[in-house]
C-alpha positions in Angstrom: -30.3 71.1 29.2 -28.7 68.5 31.4 -28.5 64.8 30.7 -31.4 63.9 33.0 -33.6 66.5 31.4 -32.7 65.4 27.9 -33.4 61.8 28.7 -36.8 62.7 30.2 -37.7 64.8 27.1 -36.6 62.0 24.8 -38.7 59.4 26.7 -41.8 61.6 26.7 -41.5 62.0 22.9 -40.6 58.4 22.3 -43.3 56.9 24.5 -45.7 56.4 21.6 -43.1 54.3 19.8 -42.2 52.3 22.9 -45.7 51.1 23.7 -46.5 47.6 22.6 -48.9 47.5 19.6 -52.5 46.9 20.1 -54.3 43.6 19.4 -56.3 43.3 16.2 -58.1 40.5 14.4 -57.0 39.7 10.8 -58.1 37.0 8.4 -55.7 34.0 8.3 -54.6 34.9 4.7 -53.6 38.3 6.0 -51.6 37.0 9.0 -48.4 36.2 7.2 -45.5 37.9 9.0 -47.5 38.9 12.0 -47.2 37.8 15.7 -49.9 36.1 17.7 -51.2 38.1 20.7 -51.7 34.9 22.7 -50.8 31.2 22.6 -52.9 28.8 20.5 -53.3 25.3 21.9 -54.3 22.3 19.8 -57.1 20.1 21.2 -55.1 17.0 20.5 -51.5 15.9 19.7 -50.7 15.7 16.0 -49.2 13.5 15.0 -50.4 11.1 17.7 -46.9 9.5 18.0 -43.4 10.5 19.1 -41.3 12.3 16.5 -38.2 14.5 16.5 -38.2 17.0 19.4 -37.7 20.0 17.1 -39.5 18.7 14.0 -36.3 17.5 12.4 -32.9 15.8 12.8 -29.5 17.2 12.9 -26.9 15.5 10.7 -23.1 16.1 10.7 -22.1 16.9 7.1 -19.0 14.8 7.4 -21.2 11.7 8.0 -22.8 12.1 4.6 -19.6 12.8 2.4 -19.5 9.2 1.1 -23.3 9.0 0.4 -24.3 8.4 -3.2 -27.8 7.6 -4.7 -26.6 4.1 -5.4 -24.7 3.8 -2.1 -26.6 5.5 0.8 -25.0 5.8 4.2 -26.5 4.5 7.4 -26.7 7.2 10.1 -26.9 6.4 13.9 -29.7 8.0 15.9 -28.5 9.4 19.2 -29.9 11.6 21.9 
């Protein structure tokens, strides 16, 4: 069997595994670790004010080396 024939035979047998999985509905409590089949859009912005772009802040570790509970450091917001 040549390379082309072997590849075609492999793809025929593997086609069931290469297809995307079907869509199914599951209860919210059973959805952990699963992937949504479509986007979910919120009817309104929450929170209704600006906040960090990616839900957090990046901090350079070296900027916190001198921080202590009784002597906090002041960090500069950039970006």
